[in-house]
C-alpha positions as CSV (number, residue, x, y, z in Angstrom):
1,M,-205.1,138.7,194.0
2,T,-201.4,139.6,194.6
3,A,-200.5,142.6,196.7
4,P,-199.1,144.6,193.8
5,L,-202.2,144.0,191.7
6,R,-204.4,144.9,194.7
7,V,-202.5,148.1,195.2
8,C,-203.0,149.0,191.5
9,A,-206.7,148.1,191.5
10,V,-207.4,150.2,194.6
11,G,-205.2,153.0,193.3
12,I,-207.4,153.4,190.2
13,V,-210.5,154.1,192.2
14,A,-208.7,155.9,194.9
15,L,-207.2,158.3,192.3
16,A,-210.7,159.0,191.0
17,M,-212.0,159.5,194.5
18,A,-209.2,161.9,195.4
19,A,-210.2,164.2,192.7
20,F,-213.8,164.3,193.8
21,T,-213.3,164.5,197.6
22,A,-211.1,167.6,197.2
23,G,-208.6,166.1,199.5
24,L,-210.9,165.9,202.5
25,A,-209.6,163.5,205.2
26,Y,-213.1,163.3,206.6
27,A,-216.7,164.0,205.7
28,D,-219.0,166.8,206.9
29,P,-221.6,165.2,209.2
30,N,-224.1,167.7,207.8
31,S,-223.5,166.6,204.2
32,P,-225.6,163.7,202.7
33,R,-222.5,162.6,200.7
34,I,-220.7,159.6,202.2
35,N,-216.9,159.8,201.9
36,F,-216.6,156.1,201.4
37,F,-212.8,155.7,201.4
38,A,-212.3,157.9,204.5
39,C,-215.1,155.9,206.3
40,A,-213.7,152.5,205.2
41,A,-210.2,153.6,206.3
42,G,-211.6,154.1,209.8
43,G,-212.0,157.9,209.8
44,S,-214.4,158.5,212.7
45,N,-215.5,161.9,211.3
46,A,-216.5,160.1,208.0
47,K,-218.9,157.7,209.8
48,A,-221.5,160.3,210.9
49,V,-224.3,161.2,208.4
50,P,-227.2,163.6,208.8
51,A,-230.5,161.9,210.0
52,N,-233.6,161.8,207.9
53,T,-231.7,162.9,204.8
54,P,-231.3,160.8,201.6
55,L,-227.6,159.8,201.3
56,Y,-225.3,159.2,198.4
57,I,-221.9,158.1,197.3
58,Q,-220.3,159.6,194.2
59,S,-217.1,158.4,192.5
60,G,-215.9,157.8,189.0
61,F,-213.1,156.7,186.7
62,S,-210.4,159.0,185.2
63,S,-207.7,158.3,182.6
64,G,-205.4,160.0,180.1
65,T,-207.6,159.8,177.0
66,R,-211.3,159.6,176.2
67,G,-210.9,156.3,174.4
68,L,-209.2,154.7,177.4
69,V,-212.1,155.8,179.7
70,E,-214.7,154.6,177.2
71,G,-212.8,151.3,176.9
72,A,-212.4,150.7,180.6
73,V,-215.8,151.7,181.9
74,G,-217.4,149.1,179.6
75,K,-215.4,146.5,181.5
76,I,-216.1,147.7,185.0
77,Q,-219.2,147.0,187.2
78,N,-219.3,148.6,190.6
79,A,-221.6,146.9,193.2
80,F,-222.6,148.3,196.6
81,A,-224.1,145.8,199.0
82,V,-226.1,147.9,201.6
83,T,-227.5,146.6,204.9
84,S,-229.5,148.6,207.3
85,A,-232.5,148.2,209.6
86,G,-234.7,148.5,206.5
87,G,-233.1,145.4,204.9
88,S,-230.4,144.6,202.4
89,S,-230.0,145.8,198.8
90,T,-227.4,145.8,196.1
91,F,-226.9,148.9,194.0
92,I,-225.1,148.7,190.6
93,P,-224.7,152.3,189.4
94,P,-224.1,153.2,185.7
95,F,-221.3,155.5,184.7
96,G,-222.5,158.9,183.5
97,P,-221.3,161.0,180.5
98,L,-217.6,161.6,179.8
99,L,-216.2,164.9,181.0
100,Q,-212.8,166.4,180.0
101,N,-210.7,167.7,182.9
102,P,-208.7,170.9,182.8
103,D,-205.4,168.9,182.5
104,G,-206.7,167.1,179.4
105,T,-207.6,163.8,181.1
106,W,-211.1,162.4,181.0
107,T,-213.5,161.4,183.7
108,T,-216.9,159.7,184.1
109,L,-218.8,159.7,187.3
110,F,-221.4,157.5,188.9
111,R,-223.7,158.1,191.9
112,V,-225.3,155.7,194.3
113,D,-228.4,157.1,196.0
114,L,-229.0,155.5,199.4
115,P,-231.9,155.7,201.8
116,A,-232.2,158.1,204.7
117,L,-231.5,156.9,208.2
118,A,-233.4,157.8,211.4
119,S,-231.2,159.3,214.1
120,G,-229.1,156.6,215.7
121,D,-229.6,154.0,212.9
122,S,-226.7,152.6,211.0
123,M,-226.0,151.4,207.5
124,T,-223.2,149.1,206.3
125,I,-221.9,149.5,202.7
126,H,-219.6,147.1,201.0
127,W,-218.1,148.1,197.7
128,T,-216.7,145.7,195.1
129,Y,-216.0,146.2,191.5
130,T,-215.7,143.6,188.8
131,V,-213.4,143.9,185.8
132,S,-214.7,141.7,183.0
133,Q,-211.6,142.1,180.8
134,P,-208.1,143.6,181.5
135,Y,-207.6,147.3,180.8
136,K,-204.8,149.9,181.0
137,E,-204.8,153.5,182.0
138,L,-202.7,156.5,180.9
139,V,-201.4,159.3,183.1
140,P,-200.0,162.6,181.8
141,P,-196.2,162.8,181.3
142,S,-196.0,165.4,184.1
143,S,-197.3,162.8,186.6
144,D,-194.7,161.6,189.1
145,W,-196.2,158.1,189.0
146,D,-193.3,155.7,188.6
147,P,-194.1,152.8,186.3
148,E,-191.1,150.7,187.4
149,A,-192.0,151.1,191.1
150,N,-195.4,149.6,190.2
151,F,-194.2,146.6,188.2
152,Q,-194.7,148.2,184.8
153,P,-192.2,148.7,181.9
154,P,-190.1,151.9,182.2
155,W,-191.4,155.1,180.6
156,D,-189.5,156.0,177.5
157,G,-189.9,159.8,178.0
158,T,-192.4,160.3,175.1
159,G,-196.1,160.6,175.1
160,L,-198.3,159.5,177.9
161,K,-197.4,156.9,180.5
162,Y,-199.3,153.6,180.6
163,A,-200.3,152.9,184.2
164,N,-202.1,150.5,186.4
165,F,-202.7,147.5,184.1
166,T,-205.8,146.1,185.8
167,P,-206.5,142.4,185.3
168,A,-209.9,140.8,185.1
169,G,-211.5,139.8,188.4
170,V,-213.3,141.0,191.5
171,N,-211.7,143.8,193.6
172,D,-212.8,144.5,197.1
173,L,-212.7,148.2,198.0
174,G,-213.8,147.9,201.6
175,T,-216.6,148.3,204.0
176,C,-218.0,151.4,205.6
177,T,-220.6,151.7,208.4
178,V,-222.3,155.1,208.9
179,T,-224.6,156.2,211.7
180,A,-227.1,159.0,211.5
181,V,-226.8,161.8,214.0
């Protein structure tokens, strides 16, 4: 995958995660929710999770219209390969119901429930998503996203902006290792 396409692919999921992590640069070590992107980026505070507590990752997909979200999520399969002292498993979470955001865009979430870890134990999570067919997204006209800077046709100033044309293929979103404290 070329660098511009990789940036677009990662941007889609990163945009969704940004909305759900409320701008946190790290995770709360007392929370069972794993901030995957902060952890995969090397944030040391995102690598600690509470011991003996079931863990989870929550993310989703957002776009400008309900139809685009419905059309895209049918083409996306997220896979989480998880390895810990208890063995290895792959989780493929389904997307949940569509929700309308206050700005008029639409979102659907998914959740990956993970096992609890004993104190000192670690778990490695590798996230990939597969796109079976290409899809496009829309962003509101008020967005400062610049189509031309992202190798897209220029915006004509009317309606919503098409953004992040995502080709079919497998996209690697990174690896995160957490340790229970």
